[in-house]
N, C-alpha and C positions, 0 to 999 in steps of 0.2 A: 504494500500500500504506500509506504513512504517513497519508494522509487517511482511509483505512478504519480504521486503528488509532485515530487521533485521534477519529473519530466514535463508535466503539464505546466508548472510554474516557469521552467526554463523556456518552453515554447512561448508562453504568454508574455513573459517579462523580458527575456533576453533576445530571442530570435524574432518575435512578432509573427512567426508562422504558427498556425494552429491546425492540428489534425482534428477534424470535426467528426470523426467516426471511430473513437477508440474503444472497440469492444474486443473480447478475447480472440476473435478470429483475425484481428488486425494488429495484435501485439505479440511479440516474442520476447522471452527472457533469454538473453544470450549467455553463453558460457563464461563471459567476462563479467557477468553481474549487471549488465545494462539492459534497458528495455529498448527493443527494436520495434519501430512502427512500420506497418505494411499498408498497402492500398492507399495511395495518395490522391484518390479521386475527389475526396472532400477535404481539401487543404486550402487555407486562406491566409493571406497576408493582412495583418491587422494594423490599422493606424494607431499611433501612440495613444490618442485620446480614447480609442475603443479598448485598447489593452488595459488601461487603468480603470476604465468604467467596468469592464468585465471582472477584474480583480475585486473592485468595490462591490459588485453585485454578489459575488460569492460570500463576502463578509456579511452583507445585508441579509442574504438568505439564511445563513447560519444563525444570525441574531434575530431573525423573524421581523426585521425592520422593513416592512413592505413599502412605506412611503419613500424611504431612501432607495430601495430597490427600483421603484418607478423612476426616480431621478437618474439612476444609473442607466436604466433602459432608454431614457431620453437621450443621455450622453452617447449611447451606443447606436442611436438612430433607429431603435426598435419601436419606440412609442413616438408617433408623429406629432408635429406641432398642431395645436388646435384640439388635441384629444382631451377629453374630460379626465384630468389627472386624478381627481378625487374618486371618480367611479372606478378607474383602473386599480387604484390602491385598495379600495373596498373589495373589489372582485378578487384580487390577489390574496388578500387577507382571508376572505371567505373560502377560496379554493384551497389554499395551502395551510391555512390555520396556524396553530401554534406549533413551533418546531419542537419535536420530541428528540431526546437524545437516547441512543441505545449504545451502551458501553462507551460513552463519551463521544460518540459519532452522531452528528445531526441526521435525523431521519425525516426528510421532507417528502411529502406525498406528491411528487410531480405528476403521477398518473392521474390525479384529480384534474 
């Protein structure tokens, strides 16, 4: 898990390249102890402002801070200008609810 988190943060903060489909079929643990990514069909180059907004959004999700998450989504150009921000915040809060922790790991119900 720590290697996965580290590799994602390196992608997000150092390279700006983001593998958008990291599932077990697209990842290999190498004999040298590194994670290898496969299948680069869903790869994107992120702008700096999007990188920082995405990192902030992770923190906001873990903290259950839906209003700040909406602001990060605005910074990532996911929520468009003119959108009813209050409504989006309320809908996120209703859909995702309170963040529960299982063994110290946030368990957010994204399937909702």
